[in-house]
C-alpha positions as CSV (number, residue, x, y, z in Angstrom):
1,M,108.5,100.4,129.2
2,S,108.3,100.7,125.4
3,K,107.9,104.1,123.8
4,K,104.7,105.1,122.1
5,E,104.7,104.7,118.3
6,Y,103.4,107.2,115.7
7,I,102.8,107.7,112.0
8,L,104.0,111.2,110.9
9,A,101.9,112.8,108.2
10,I,103.4,115.7,106.2
11,D,100.5,117.6,104.7
12,H,101.8,120.2,102.2
13,G,99.1,122.5,101.0
14,T,99.2,125.6,98.8
15,T,99.4,128.1,101.6
16,S,100.9,126.0,104.5
17,T,102.8,122.9,105.4
18,R,101.9,120.8,108.4
19,A,103.4,117.9,110.3
20,I,101.0,115.8,112.3
21,L,101.5,112.8,114.6
22,F,98.9,110.1,114.7
23,D,98.8,107.2,117.2
24,H,97.4,103.7,117.0
25,D,93.9,105.0,117.9
26,C,94.0,107.3,114.8
27,K,94.1,110.3,117.0
28,I,96.2,113.5,116.6
29,C,98.9,113.6,119.2
30,G,100.8,116.7,117.9
31,M,100.8,119.2,115.1
32,A,103.1,121.9,113.8
33,Q,102.2,124.3,110.9
34,K,104.1,126.9,108.9
35,E,102.5,129.4,106.5
36,G,104.1,129.5,103.1
37,S,104.5,132.4,100.7
38,V,102.9,132.6,97.3
39,D,104.2,134.9,94.6
40,Y,102.1,136.6,91.9
41,P,104.7,137.9,89.5
42,A,102.2,138.8,86.8
43,P,98.4,138.8,86.4
44,G,97.2,135.2,86.5
45,W,100.7,133.9,87.4
46,V,101.1,132.0,90.7
47,E,104.5,130.7,91.8
48,Q,106.3,129.4,95.0
49,D,109.9,128.7,96.0
50,A,110.3,124.9,96.1
51,T,113.4,125.3,98.3
52,D,111.3,127.2,100.9
53,I,108.7,124.5,100.8
54,W,111.4,121.9,101.6
55,L,112.8,124.1,104.5
56,D,109.3,124.6,105.8
57,T,108.8,120.8,105.8
58,V,112.0,120.3,107.8
59,A,110.9,123.0,110.2
60,V,107.5,121.6,111.0
61,M,108.9,118.0,111.3
62,A,111.4,119.3,113.9
63,E,108.8,121.4,115.7
64,V,106.2,118.6,116.1
65,L,108.9,116.2,117.4
66,N,110.5,118.7,119.8
67,K,107.3,120.2,121.3
68,N,105.8,116.7,121.9
69,H,109.0,115.1,123.2
70,V,109.0,112.5,120.5
71,D,112.2,110.8,119.3
72,P,112.7,110.2,115.6
73,D,112.9,106.4,116.2
74,Q,109.3,106.5,117.6
75,I,108.1,107.4,114.0
76,K,107.3,104.1,112.3
77,A,106.5,105.6,108.9
78,I,106.0,108.9,107.1
79,G,103.1,109.6,104.8
80,I,102.9,112.6,102.5
81,S,99.9,114.4,101.1
82,N,100.6,117.3,98.8
83,Q,99.1,120.0,96.7
84,R,98.7,118.5,93.2
85,E,99.8,119.7,89.8
86,T,102.2,122.3,91.2
87,T,105.3,121.7,89.1
88,V,109.0,122.0,89.8
89,L,112.1,121.1,87.7
90,W,115.4,120.7,89.4
91,D,119.0,120.1,88.5
92,K,119.9,116.4,89.2
93,K,123.5,117.3,90.1
94,T,123.0,120.4,92.3
95,G,119.6,119.5,93.7
96,L,118.5,123.1,93.1
97,P,115.3,124.1,91.2
98,I,116.0,125.9,87.9
99,Y,112.8,128.0,88.3
100,K,110.1,128.7,90.8
101,A,107.5,126.0,91.3
102,I,104.5,126.9,89.1
103,V,101.4,126.5,91.2
104,W,98.3,124.6,90.2
105,Q,96.2,127.8,90.1
106,S,98.6,129.6,87.7
107,R,97.3,130.6,84.3
108,Q,100.7,131.5,82.8
109,T,100.6,128.5,80.4
110,S,97.3,129.5,78.8
111,E,98.9,130.2,75.4
112,I,100.5,126.7,75.4
113,C,97.1,125.1,76.2
114,D,95.4,127.1,73.5
115,D,97.9,125.9,71.0
116,W,97.4,122.3,72.0
117,K,93.6,122.7,71.7
118,E,94.1,124.2,68.2
119,K,96.2,121.2,67.2
120,G,93.2,118.9,68.2
121,Y,94.8,117.2,71.2
122,E,91.8,117.4,73.5
123,E,90.1,114.1,72.6
124,I,93.2,111.9,72.9
125,I,94.1,113.6,76.2
126,R,90.6,113.0,77.7
127,K,90.7,109.3,76.5
128,K,94.1,108.5,78.0
129,T,94.3,110.7,81.0
130,G,90.7,111.4,82.0
131,L,91.6,115.1,82.1
132,R,91.3,118.0,79.7
133,I,93.6,120.6,78.3
134,D,94.0,123.3,81.0
135,P,96.8,125.3,82.6
136,Y,95.8,123.6,85.8
137,F,97.7,120.4,85.0
138,S,101.4,119.8,85.1
139,A,102.3,119.2,81.4
140,S,101.9,122.7,80.2
141,K,104.0,123.9,83.2
142,I,106.8,121.6,82.2
143,A,106.6,122.8,78.6
144,W,106.7,126.4,79.7
145,I,109.8,126.0,81.9
146,L,111.6,124.0,79.1
147,E,110.9,126.8,76.7
148,N,111.4,129.9,78.9
149,V,114.3,129.1,81.2
150,P,117.7,129.4,79.6
151,E,119.5,126.0,79.1
152,A,116.5,124.1,80.4
153,R,115.7,122.2,77.2
154,K,119.4,121.2,76.7
155,K,119.7,120.1,80.4
156,A,116.5,118.0,80.0
157,E,117.7,116.4,76.8
158,D,121.1,115.6,78.4
159,G,119.3,113.9,81.3
160,D,120.4,116.4,83.9
161,L,116.9,117.7,84.9
162,L,114.2,116.1,87.0
163,F,110.5,116.9,87.1
164,G,108.1,116.4,90.0
165,N,105.0,117.6,91.6
166,M,105.5,118.4,95.3
167,D,105.4,114.7,96.3
168,S,108.3,113.8,94.1
169,W,110.3,116.9,95.3
170,L,109.8,116.2,99.0
171,V,110.6,112.4,98.7
172,W,113.7,113.2,96.6
173,K,114.9,115.6,99.4
174,L,113.9,113.3,102.2
175,T,115.8,110.4,100.7
176,G,118.9,112.4,99.9
177,G,118.2,112.1,96.1
178,E,117.9,108.3,96.3
179,Q,114.3,108.1,95.2
180,H,112.8,110.0,92.2
181,I,109.3,108.7,92.3
182,T,105.6,109.7,92.2
183,D,102.5,107.9,93.2
184,A,99.7,107.0,90.9
185,T,97.4,109.8,92.1
186,N,99.9,112.5,91.4
187,A,100.9,111.0,88.1
188,S,97.3,111.0,87.1
189,R,97.3,114.8,87.4
190,T,100.1,115.6,84.9
191,L,98.3,115.1,81.5
192,L,101.1,112.5,80.8
193,C,99.8,109.4,82.4
194,D,97.5,106.7,80.9
195,I,95.3,106.1,83.8
196,E,94.1,102.7,82.6
197,K,97.7,101.4,82.3
198,V,99.0,103.6,85.2
199,D,102.1,104.5,83.1
200,W,103.6,107.4,81.3
201,D,102.4,107.6,77.7
202,D,105.0,107.9,75.0
203,E,102.5,109.4,72.5
204,L,101.6,112.2,74.8
205,L,105.2,112.9,75.7
206,K,106.0,113.2,72.0
207,M,103.0,115.5,71.4
208,F,104.1,117.8,74.2
209,N,107.9,117.5,73.4
210,I,108.7,116.5,77.0
211,P,111.7,114.2,77.4
212,K,110.9,111.0,79.4
213,T,114.1,111.2,81.3
214,L,112.6,114.1,83.3
215,L,109.9,111.9,84.8
216,P,109.8,110.0,88.1
217,R,109.0,106.3,88.4
218,I,105.3,105.7,89.2
219,V,104.7,103.7,92.3
220,P,101.6,102.6,94.3
221,T,100.0,105.1,96.8
222,S,100.7,102.9,99.8
223,Q,104.0,101.1,99.8
224,N,107.4,101.2,101.6
225,Y,109.5,103.3,99.1
226,G,112.7,103.3,101.2
227,T,113.9,105.4,104.1
228,T,114.8,108.9,104.9
229,A,118.5,109.9,104.6
230,P,119.8,110.3,108.1
231,Y,120.7,114.0,107.6
232,S,117.2,114.6,106.3
233,F,115.4,113.3,109.3
234,F,117.5,114.1,112.4
235,G,119.9,111.2,112.2
236,S,117.3,108.5,111.6
237,R,116.2,106.2,108.8
238,V,112.4,106.2,108.8
239,P,110.4,104.4,106.1
240,I,108.4,106.7,103.7
241,C,105.2,104.7,103.0
242,S,102.7,106.9,101.3
243,M,102.5,109.7,98.7
244,V,99.1,110.9,97.7
245,G,97.5,114.0,96.2
246,D,95.7,116.0,98.8
247,Q,92.2,115.5,97.5
248,Q,92.6,111.8,97.1
249,A,94.1,111.8,100.6
250,A,91.0,113.5,102.0
251,L,88.8,110.9,100.2
252,F,90.7,108.1,101.9
253,G,90.8,110.0,105.2
254,Q,87.0,110.3,105.3
255,L,86.9,106.5,104.6
256,C,85.0,106.9,101.3
257,L,86.2,103.4,100.5
258,E,83.1,102.2,98.8
259,K,81.8,103.0,95.3
260,G,79.4,106.0,95.3
261,M,80.8,107.6,98.5
262,A,81.7,111.3,98.0
263,K,83.4,114.1,99.9
264,N,83.8,117.8,99.5
265,T,86.9,119.7,100.6
266,Y,86.7,123.5,101.2
267,G,90.4,124.5,100.9
268,T,92.2,127.1,98.9
269,G,90.2,125.6,96.1
270,G,87.1,123.3,96.4
271,F,87.2,119.7,95.4
272,L,84.4,117.2,95.2
273,L,85.4,113.5,94.6
274,M,83.3,110.4,94.3
275,N,84.8,106.9,94.6
276,T,83.9,105.0,91.4
277,G,85.6,101.7,92.4
278,D,87.6,99.9,89.7
279,E,85.7,101.6,86.9
280,I,86.9,104.7,85.0
281,V,83.7,106.8,84.7
282,R,84.1,109.1,81.6
283,S,82.4,112.4,82.2
284,D,80.0,114.1,79.8
285,N,79.4,117.0,82.2
286,G,82.7,118.7,82.7
287,L,84.3,116.5,85.4
288,L,87.6,114.7,85.5
289,S,88.3,111.0,85.7
290,T,91.2,110.4,88.0
291,I,93.0,107.8,90.1
292,A,91.8,107.8,93.7
293,W,94.6,105.5,95.0
294,Q,96.6,102.4,94.1
295,I,97.3,99.8,96.8
296,G,99.3,96.9,95.5
297,D,98.1,96.2,92.0
298,D,94.5,97.3,92.8
299,V,93.6,100.7,91.4
300,T,90.6,102.7,92.6
301,Y,89.2,105.5,90.5
302,A,87.3,108.7,91.2
303,L,85.2,111.3,89.5
304,E,86.3,114.8,90.4
305,G,85.1,118.3,90.2
306,S,87.9,120.9,90.7
307,I,86.9,124.4,91.8
308,F,89.9,126.8,91.5
309,V,88.9,129.3,94.1
310,S,86.9,128.3,97.2
311,G,88.1,129.2,100.7
312,S,90.7,131.6,99.2
313,V,88.0,134.1,98.3
314,M,87.8,134.7,102.1
315,K,91.6,135.4,102.2
316,W,91.1,137.9,99.4
317,M,88.3,139.6,101.3
318,R,90.4,139.8,104.4
319,D,93.7,140.9,102.8
320,E,92.7,143.0,99.9
321,L,89.3,144.4,100.8
322,Q,89.9,144.4,104.6
323,L,86.3,143.5,105.3
324,F,87.3,141.7,108.5
325,E,90.4,140.8,110.5
326,E,89.9,137.1,111.2
327,V,88.1,134.6,109.0
328,S,86.4,133.3,112.1
329,E,84.3,136.5,112.2
330,T,82.6,135.7,108.9
331,E,80.1,133.2,110.1
332,E,78.5,135.8,112.4
333,M,78.7,138.4,109.6
334,A,76.8,136.1,107.2
335,R,74.1,135.4,109.8
336,R,73.8,139.1,110.6
337,A,73.2,139.9,106.9
338,K,70.1,137.7,106.7
339,T,70.3,137.7,102.9
340,T,72.9,138.8,100.3
341,G,70.4,141.4,99.0
342,G,70.6,139.7,95.5
343,V,74.4,139.9,95.4
344,Y,76.4,137.0,93.9
345,I,80.2,136.7,93.9
346,I,81.7,134.6,91.1
347,P,85.3,134.0,92.4
348,A,86.9,133.3,89.0
349,F,90.2,135.0,89.9
350,V,92.1,132.3,87.9
351,G,89.2,131.4,85.6
352,L,86.4,128.8,86.3
353,G,87.1,125.2,86.9
354,A,84.6,122.3,86.8
355,P,82.1,122.1,85.2
356,Y,82.7,125.2,83.1
357,W,86.5,125.0,82.3
358,D,86.6,128.6,81.2
359,D,90.2,129.9,81.9
360,K,89.3,133.3,80.3
361,A,86.5,134.1,82.8
362,K,87.1,136.9,85.3
363,A,85.9,137.2,88.9
364,S,82.9,139.5,89.3
365,I,80.3,140.7,91.8
366,V,76.8,140.8,90.4
367,G,73.7,142.5,91.8
368,L,75.3,145.4,93.8
369,S,73.1,148.2,95.0
370,L,73.7,151.3,97.0
371,G,72.4,149.5,100.0
372,T,74.9,146.6,99.8
373,N,77.0,146.3,102.9
374,R,80.1,144.3,103.9
375,D,78.1,141.6,105.8
376,Q,76.2,140.9,102.6
377,L,79.4,140.7,100.6
378,V,80.8,138.3,103.1
379,R,77.7,136.2,103.0
380,A,77.8,136.2,99.2
381,A,81.4,135.0,99.3
382,I,80.6,132.1,101.6
383,E,77.5,131.2,99.5
384,S,79.7,131.1,96.4
385,M,81.6,128.1,97.8
386,A,78.3,126.2,98.2
387,Y,77.0,127.2,94.7
388,Q,80.2,126.0,93.1
389,S,79.9,122.7,94.9
390,R,76.3,122.3,93.7
391,D,77.5,122.9,90.1
392,V,79.9,120.0,90.6
393,L,77.5,117.8,92.5
394,N,74.8,118.1,89.8
395,A,77.3,117.1,87.1
396,M,78.6,114.2,89.2
397,E,75.1,112.8,89.7
398,R,74.4,113.0,86.0
399,D,77.7,111.3,85.1
400,A,77.4,108.5,87.7
401,G,73.6,108.0,87.1
402,L,72.8,108.1,90.8
403,K,71.8,110.4,93.7
404,I,74.6,111.0,96.2
405,P,73.0,110.1,99.5
406,E,75.3,112.3,101.7
407,L,78.3,114.4,101.5
408,K,81.3,114.3,103.8
409,V,83.2,117.5,104.2
410,D,86.6,118.8,105.4
411,G,89.0,121.7,104.9
412,G,89.5,125.0,106.6
413,A,86.0,126.4,105.8
414,A,84.2,123.2,107.0
415,V,84.3,124.7,110.5
416,N,81.7,127.3,109.3
417,D,78.3,126.1,110.4
418,F,76.5,128.6,108.2
419,L,78.3,127.4,105.1
420,L,77.5,123.7,105.8
421,Q,73.9,124.4,106.5
422,F,73.5,126.5,103.4
423,Q,75.3,123.7,101.4
424,S,72.9,121.1,102.8
425,D,69.8,123.2,101.9
426,L,71.2,124.0,98.5
427,C,71.9,120.4,97.5
428,Q,69.1,118.8,99.6
429,V,71.6,116.3,101.0
430,P,72.8,115.6,104.6
431,I,76.3,117.0,105.2
432,E,78.6,115.1,107.6
433,R,81.5,116.8,109.4
434,F,84.1,115.0,111.6
435,K,85.8,115.9,114.9
436,V,89.1,115.6,113.2
437,N,89.3,118.2,110.4
438,E,92.8,117.3,109.3
439,L,91.5,114.5,107.0
440,T,94.0,115.1,104.3
441,A,96.8,114.3,106.7
442,L,94.8,111.5,108.2
443,G,94.4,109.9,104.7
444,A,98.2,110.0,104.1
445,A,98.8,108.6,107.6
446,F,96.2,105.8,107.0
447,L,97.9,104.8,103.7
448,A,101.4,104.8,105.3
449,G,100.3,102.9,108.3
450,L,98.6,100.2,106.2
451,A,101.8,99.7,104.2
452,I,103.8,98.6,107.3
453,G,101.0,96.9,109.3
454,F,100.7,99.8,111.8
455,W,96.9,99.5,111.1
456,Q,94.7,96.9,109.3
457,I,91.9,98.3,107.2
458,D,89.3,97.5,110.0
459,D,91.3,99.6,112.5
460,L,90.7,102.8,110.5
461,K,88.2,105.1,112.2
462,I,87.0,108.7,112.4
463,E,84.5,110.2,114.7
464,K,81.5,112.2,113.5
465,D,81.1,115.8,114.9
466,R,77.8,116.9,113.4
467,E,75.4,116.3,110.6
468,F,73.6,119.1,108.8
469,I,70.3,118.2,107.2
470,P,68.2,120.4,104.9
471,V,65.8,122.8,106.6
472,R,64.7,124.9,103.6
473,T,62.8,123.6,100.7
474,S,64.2,122.7,97.3
475,E,61.8,125.2,95.7
476,V,63.3,128.1,97.6
477,M,66.9,127.0,97.1
478,D,66.4,126.2,93.4
479,K,65.4,129.9,92.8
480,H,68.6,131.1,94.3
481,Y,70.6,128.6,92.3
482,K,69.0,129.7,89.0
483,D,70.1,133.3,89.9
484,W,73.6,132.0,90.5
485,K,73.6,130.4,87.1
486,K,72.6,133.7,85.5
487,A,75.4,135.5,87.4
488,V,77.9,132.9,86.1
489,K,76.8,133.5,82.5
490,A,77.2,137.2,83.0
491,T,80.7,136.7,84.3
492,Q,81.6,134.4,81.3
493,A,80.3,137.0,78.9
494,F,82.9,139.5,80.1
495,K,86.3,138.9,78.5
496,A,88.4,141.9,79.3
497,D,92.2,141.7,78.6
498,M,94.6,141.8,81.6
499,F,96.5,145.0,81.8
């Protein structure tokens, strides 16, 4: 009797790393998860230990195989989805990072970005990369490390340093240093890639003073890149067949394969992406143009709105304000509150992302009264996720020139029925949730499986869990939204210095 075969997805997010087994029926057959640590060494700085991320990855791979009695040779391919923009530089000879990984949320490179703006780089960056100058992206993080870590610049110029987002780092470790590569989706988040040519841009590298020798080779999102080194994967050589940024992975995992289809992920941050087919849609409304995936020579693009703080506002309320013990309590708290009592929370802890792009904005709570209670604060925090998504959805519809007919959702907060019903009412669109919520991992698995013929495109499937349709009128919800916009303006007007 032949052994069952699986695709193993490594889903590395900002706060945890998961390893998930998928079978031929696209079903989860096992999962292991390990929480990761995040450091905040100074106000606005966010860092992680890349070596710990690698060790966490090894740990969850071992756990998912062991507890499900799966041999390494039953894994037909590995797919990787990863937090994007998080930047690590490591020594090519020792394999050790020369500094902590600077996380996508970190604002420690704001001065570098301000300098680039003053030099007038914004327009050429938007034209070539589809992005905008912001500490969010990788280039300023590379520049910061090169300028602030002793000997970093010299090592880079001598060809002894390597750069990668987390996809490059994990593949380099898995292959025993044989492959220094990144896929098109991750490359498109660096500020260094011409997304029309899908290649590193020499003019941008010169502007930013970043040596090209640092950079990984850009490869398609779905392809056999080579195998694991035996010592990296429990004595076996297993093909690594996909690398994909987590938000693009979720778009593929939700089977948004046609132009105009859109999804919203409620994770640490919030991310709304729309498939724009083979067309690069240039945004006039504060969104990003990015690569959704590359399969063979065919490149699919997307419009994206990136919200820096979404689900992580609940973690802040739990850990710092101690308003509840488990996030699962918050849905009932929100319902119990009935209304927020006019309270709006603007979770700009690391500035505001799309469509505002205000890295100087500070988080605030607007509309407090002596009668405000913790249930109302929790409700306001949950509603803030939906309001930010509507900001992006409105901008996306203006850019694309069409009305989004429905929104597919995933991410940790997507289990919250109150949030999804409020989102549906606020945006006046149906919201579709699936029975499998691990859609980032599923997208990476799909892309890996397609590369080796484990699946054909018609085999890919996901099962719907529930659809939320609007029950409150647009007139009622538009009034709340107008008040939200007023609260955002008040937040942006306050520019206190960190101290």
